[in-house]
ChimeraX commands (.cxc) that place a marker at each C-alpha (Angstrom):
marker #1 position 82.52,99.85,111.61 radius 0.5
marker #1 position 83.62,96.60,113.18 radius 0.5
marker #1 position 86.67,94.68,112.03 radius 0.5
marker #1 position 84.48,91.97,110.50 radius 0.5
marker #1 position 82.41,94.50,108.54 radius 0.5
marker #1 position 85.56,96.10,107.16 radius 0.5
marker #1 position 86.98,92.73,106.12 radius 0.5
marker #1 position 83.75,91.84,104.33 radius 0.5
marker #1 position 84.11,95.13,102.41 radius 0.5
marker #1 position 87.51,93.96,101.08 radius 0.5
marker #1 position 89.69,95.69,103.67 radius 0.5
marker #1 position 92.89,93.74,104.19 radius 0.5
marker #1 position 95.33,93.36,107.04 radius 0.5
marker #1 position 98.08,95.78,106.09 radius 0.5
marker #1 position 101.52,95.86,107.65 radius 0.5
marker #1 position 103.98,98.67,107.02 radius 0.5
marker #1 position 107.64,98.57,107.95 radius 0.5
marker #1 position 108.58,102.21,108.43 radius 0.5
marker #1 position 112.24,103.20,108.61 radius 0.5
marker #1 position 112.93,106.71,109.87 radius 0.5
marker #1 position 115.88,108.86,110.87 radius 0.5
marker #1 position 116.24,109.30,114.62 radius 0.5
marker #1 position 115.71,113.00,115.44 radius 0.5
marker #1 position 118.79,113.31,117.71 radius 0.5
marker #1 position 121.02,111.12,115.50 radius 0.5
marker #1 position 119.89,111.60,111.87 radius 0.5
marker #1 position 122.54,109.22,110.53 radius 0.5
marker #1 position 120.87,106.32,112.42 radius 0.5
marker #1 position 117.68,104.59,111.26 radius 0.5
marker #1 position 115.02,103.15,113.51 radius 0.5
marker #1 position 112.17,100.83,112.58 radius 0.5
marker #1 position 108.47,101.19,113.39 radius 0.5
marker #1 position 105.94,98.49,112.46 radius 0.5
marker #1 position 102.37,99.68,111.78 radius 0.5
marker #1 position 99.43,97.30,111.29 radius 0.5
marker #1 position 95.77,98.06,110.55 radius 0.5
marker #1 position 92.96,97.02,108.23 radius 0.5
marker #1 position 93.23,99.07,105.04 radius 0.5
marker #1 position 91.86,99.14,101.52 radius 0.5
marker #1 position 94.37,98.16,98.80 radius 0.5
marker #1 position 95.73,99.52,96.50 radius 0.5
marker #1 position 95.10,103.14,97.64 radius 0.5
marker #1 position 95.76,102.43,101.37 radius 0.5
marker #1 position 93.84,105.48,102.69 radius 0.5
marker #1 position 94.37,104.58,106.38 radius 0.5
marker #1 position 98.14,104.20,105.95 radius 0.5
marker #1 position 98.30,107.40,103.90 radius 0.5
marker #1 position 96.49,109.29,106.67 radius 0.5
marker #1 position 98.93,107.89,109.25 radius 0.5
marker #1 position 101.99,108.82,107.16 radius 0.5
marker #1 position 100.61,112.34,106.64 radius 0.5
marker #1 position 100.17,112.65,110.43 radius 0.5
marker #1 position 103.76,111.38,110.90 radius 0.5
marker #1 position 105.21,113.98,108.48 radius 0.5
marker #1 position 103.21,116.84,110.05 radius 0.5
marker #1 position 103.61,116.01,113.76 radius 0.5
marker #1 position 106.68,113.84,114.42 radius 0.5
marker #1 position 110.35,114.79,114.29 radius 0.5
marker #1 position 111.74,111.60,112.75 radius 0.5
marker #1 position 112.12,112.10,108.99 radius 0.5
marker #1 position 110.81,109.12,106.99 radius 0.5
marker #1 position 113.40,107.09,105.13 radius 0.5
marker #1 position 111.30,104.31,103.57 radius 0.5
marker #1 position 108.03,102.42,103.90 radius 0.5
marker #1 position 107.54,98.78,102.88 radius 0.5
marker #1 position 103.93,97.61,102.68 radius 0.5
marker #1 position 102.49,94.09,102.74 radius 0.5
marker #1 position 98.82,93.11,102.83 radius 0.5
marker #1 position 96.68,90.00,102.85 radius 0.5
marker #1 position 93.03,89.10,103.18 radius 0.5
marker #1 position 92.15,87.85,106.64 radius 0.5
marker #1 position 88.75,86.44,105.70 radius 0.5
marker #1 position 88.27,84.89,102.30 radius 0.5
marker #1 position 84.89,83.84,100.86 radius 0.5
marker #1 position 85.54,80.18,101.66 radius 0.5
marker #1 position 86.26,81.03,105.32 radius 0.5
marker #1 position 82.94,82.77,106.01 radius 0.5
marker #1 position 79.72,80.76,106.27 radius 0.5
marker #1 position 76.38,81.83,107.63 radius 0.5
marker #1 position 74.80,79.36,110.04 radius 0.5
marker #1 position 71.17,78.65,110.73 radius 0.5
marker #1 position 71.33,77.32,114.26 radius 0.5
marker #1 position 73.05,77.61,117.58 radius 0.5
marker #1 position 74.20,74.85,119.86 radius 0.5
marker #1 position 74.70,75.30,123.59 radius 0.5
marker #1 position 76.78,73.16,125.88 radius 0.5
marker #1 position 75.90,73.35,129.55 radius 0.5
marker link #1:1,2 radius 0.2
marker link #1:2,3 radius 0.2
marker link #1:3,4 radius 0.2
marker link #1:4,5 radius 0.2
marker link #1:5,6 radius 0.2
marker link #1:6,7 radius 0.2
marker link #1:7,8 radius 0.2
marker link #1:8,9 radius 0.2
marker link #1:9,10 radius 0.2
marker link #1:10,11 radius 0.2
marker link #1:11,12 radius 0.2
marker link #1:12,13 radius 0.2
marker link #1:13,14 radius 0.2
marker link #1:14,15 radius 0.2
marker link #1:15,16 radius 0.2
marker link #1:16,17 radius 0.2
marker link #1:17,18 radius 0.2
marker link #1:18,19 radius 0.2
marker link #1:19,20 radius 0.2
marker link #1:20,21 radius 0.2
marker link #1:21,22 radius 0.2
marker link #1:22,23 radius 0.2
marker link #1:23,24 radius 0.2
marker link #1:24,25 radius 0.2
marker link #1:25,26 radius 0.2
marker link #1:26,27 radius 0.2
marker link #1:27,28 radius 0.2
marker link #1:28,29 radius 0.2
marker link #1:29,30 radius 0.2
marker link #1:30,31 radius 0.2
marker link #1:31,32 radius 0.2
marker link #1:32,33 radius 0.2
marker link #1:33,34 radius 0.2
marker link #1:34,35 radius 0.2
marker link #1:35,36 radius 0.2
marker link #1:36,37 radius 0.2
marker link #1:37,38 radius 0.2
marker link #1:38,39 radius 0.2
marker link #1:39,40 radius 0.2
marker link #1:40,41 radius 0.2
marker link #1:41,42 radius 0.2
marker link #1:42,43 radius 0.2
marker link #1:43,44 radius 0.2
marker link #1:44,45 radius 0.2
marker link #1:45,46 radius 0.2
marker link #1:46,47 radius 0.2
marker link #1:47,48 radius 0.2
marker link #1:48,49 radius 0.2
marker link #1:49,50 radius 0.2
marker link #1:50,51 radius 0.2
marker link #1:51,52 radius 0.2
marker link #1:52,53 radius 0.2
marker link #1:53,54 radius 0.2
marker link #1:54,55 radius 0.2
marker link #1:55,56 radius 0.2
marker link #1:56,57 radius 0.2
marker link #1:57,58 radius 0.2
marker link #1:58,59 radius 0.2
marker link #1:59,60 radius 0.2
marker link #1:60,61 radius 0.2
marker link #1:61,62 radius 0.2
marker link #1:62,63 radius 0.2
marker link #1:63,64 radius 0.2
marker link #1:64,65 radius 0.2
marker link #1:65,66 radius 0.2
marker link #1:66,67 radius 0.2
marker link #1:67,68 radius 0.2
marker link #1:68,69 radius 0.2
marker link #1:69,70 radius 0.2
marker link #1:70,71 radius 0.2
marker link #1:71,72 radius 0.2
marker link #1:72,73 radius 0.2
marker link #1:73,74 radius 0.2
marker link #1:74,75 radius 0.2
marker link #1:75,76 radius 0.2
marker link #1:76,77 radius 0.2
marker link #1:77,78 radius 0.2
marker link #1:78,79 radius 0.2
marker link #1:79,80 radius 0.2
marker link #1:80,81 radius 0.2
marker link #1:81,82 radius 0.2
marker link #1:82,83 radius 0.2
marker link #1:83,84 radius 0.2
marker link #1:84,85 radius 0.2
marker link #1:85,86 radius 0.2
marker link #1:86,87 radius 0.2
view
């Protein structure tokens, strides 16, 4: 599906601030910022990513902070009936 189609199905721009322990220095934290369109409040896309992280990456997760907002609201989207061309 295209980004527009997802947004019209109530997917929202989701940003996750992921703090994780560095594999070689577990007492140090590093930050990773993840951003995708996702469906609140379940966040299936983020959940899939975090599951992949836990199963395949060495850095142990410390915390995840999630923020989301609608990119297109009903007042922002209007269907048009015509097209105008300039040269």
